C-alpha positions in Angstrom: 30.2 -103.0 -36.0 30.4 -99.4 -34.9 30.0 -96.5 -37.3 33.7 -95.7 -36.9 34.7 -99.2 -37.8 32.4 -99.3 -40.8 33.9 -96.0 -42.1 37.4 -97.3 -41.5 36.7 -100.5 -43.5 34.7 -98.7 -46.2 37.2 -95.9 -46.9 40.1 -98.4 -46.9 38.6 -99.8 -50.1 38.5 -96.5 -52.0 41.3 -96.4 -54.5 40.8 -93.1 -56.4 41.3 -90.1 -54.2 38.7 -88.2 -56.3 36.1 -90.7 -55.1 36.6 -90.0 -51.4 33.2 -89.2 -49.9 32.3 -86.8 -47.2 31.1 -88.6 -44.0 28.4 -87.4 -41.7 28.2 -88.9 -38.2 24.9 -88.4 -36.5 24.8 -89.0 -32.8 23.4 -87.9 -29.5 27.0 -87.9 -28.2 28.7 -84.5 -27.7 30.5 -83.3 -30.8 33.9 -83.4 -29.1 33.6 -87.1 -28.2 32.6 -88.1 -31.6 35.3 -86.0 -33.3 37.8 -87.8 -31.1 36.4 -91.1 -32.2 36.6 -90.1 -35.8 40.2 -88.8 -35.4 41.1 -92.2 -33.9 40.3 -93.7 -37.3 43.7 -92.3 -38.4 42.1 -91.2 -41.7 44.3 -88.2 -42.3 43.0 -87.8 -45.8 39.4 -87.6 -44.5 39.8 -85.1 -41.7 38.2 -82.3 -43.7 35.5 -84.7 -44.9 34.3 -85.9 -41.5 31.2 -84.0 -40.3 29.0 -84.2 -37.2 25.3 -83.7 -36.9 24.0 -83.9 -33.3 20.7 -85.7 -32.7 18.1 -84.7 -32.5 18.5 -82.3 -35.5 16.1 -80.2 -37.4 15.7 -80.4 -41.2 17.2 -76.9 -41.6 20.3 -78.0 -39.7 20.7 -81.0 -42.0 20.2 -78.8 -45.1 22.9 -76.3 -43.8 25.4 -79.2 -43.4 24.7 -80.5 -46.8 25.1 -77.0 -48.3 28.5 -76.8 -46.4 29.6 -80.1 -47.8 28.6 -79.2 -51.3 30.6 -75.9 -51.0 33.6 -77.8 -49.8 33.3 -80.4 -52.6 33.1 -77.6 -55.2 36.2 -76.0 -53.7 38.1 -79.3 -53.9 37.0 -79.9 -57.5 38.3 -76.4 -58.5 41.6 -77.0 -56.7 42.1 -80.4 -58.4 
């Protein structure tokens, strides 16, 4: 099963919209190709929650992405 297929099946089981996770795809593929694959999942509710981290990545790049995701989550909680 591909990562995209796993995410599609996994997110399809989430009932409560407040429980929707952010998703990080890590790949050596170019970001554009992976974003297209993620968009093909037809997960309109997840578009702002799908992130990409190109391989190889450094720890500081990972930390920046986690910080970005935390900030976005905090903004979503305040808006709810």
